N, C-alpha and C positions, 0 to 999 in steps of 0.2 A: 504494500500500500504506500502510495506517495505520501511523503511528509514534508510539510512546509512550516517552519517555525519563525515567526517574526519577533523582532526585539528592537529596542532603541527609542520607543515612543516616550512621551512624557509631557509635562507642562513647559512652555517656553513663552517668552515675551515676544510681542510683535517685533519683527526685524531680526529675530534670533535664528539659530540654525539647529538642526538635528540631523543625525544620520540613522536611518533605519537599516536593519539587516534582515535577510531572510535566508535561513539555512535550509537547504533542500536535501532530500535523500530518497533513495529507493526508486530512482529513475535515471535515465541517461541525461544528466544535467547539461553537459557541455554543448549539445547540439540543438537545444530547444529555446524558443522564445520564452521569456519570463516577463510577467506583468506586475505592476503595482496598480491597485485599484483602491479607491477610498469611498467611505460612506459618511457624509456629514449628518449631524443629528436631524432626524425627521425627513431625510432626503434619500434618494435612491443611490445605487452604485454609480460611481464616476471613474472611468478609466483615467489613469494618471500618466503612465509611461510604460514602455516595454524595451527589452533588449534581446538580441539574438545571440547565438553562440559565438559569432564573430565580432560582437561588440556594436553592431548597428543599433541605433536607438531612435525612438519616437517619443514625443511628448504631447500632452494636451496643451492647448493654447493657454489655459489658466495657469500653468506652471512653467511654461517655456522660459528659459533664461534664469530661472530661480532654482529649479531642481535638476539634479544630475543622477542618472541611473548608471550603475556599473556592475560588473560581476567579476568574481574570482573563481574560475573554473576548477582550480586546484582545491579550493575550499568548498565547492558546491554552494556558493553563497552569492546572492544578489543584494545590492545596496541601493539606497535612495538617499542621496545627500540633498537636504532641503535647506535652502538659504533664503534670507529675506522673507521669513514666514509672516503670513497675514492671518488675522482672525478667521477669515473664510477658509483657511487651510485646516481648521479644526475638523477632525474626522477620525474614524477608525480606518487604519491603513492595512490593506490585505495584500499578501503575496499570492499570485495566481499562476498556475501552470495548467493549461487546458481546463478540465473540469474540477481541478483540485484547488483548495483554498487553505490558507493558514488560519489561525485563530484570530489574527488581527492584533494590531498594537495601536493604542489610543494616542493621538497627538492633539494637544490642547494649546491653542495660541491665544493668550490673553494677558492683558496688563494687570 
């Protein structure tokens, strides 16, 4: 069974930074697209970013220029570096691979 375990969330002030991690296991990590998806309070899922095995990336317009996705294939881990955080970035952030999801990590941006 695929396992995805997120970490790195927490409270942060507007303008601050956080780095999320997603440790993946039990599938061929190196060659697959990995996604970050978020869900703000009372809202639906919003795709944030994705990266493939070669490092090609895509971003939602709402985070472009502020967030950076990366991966370490040797560690089976994907990261999301989030800078210049805004209150509207407050959400539970999920790591996603095909139909599999992690448990999520809460990010709260507030002064």
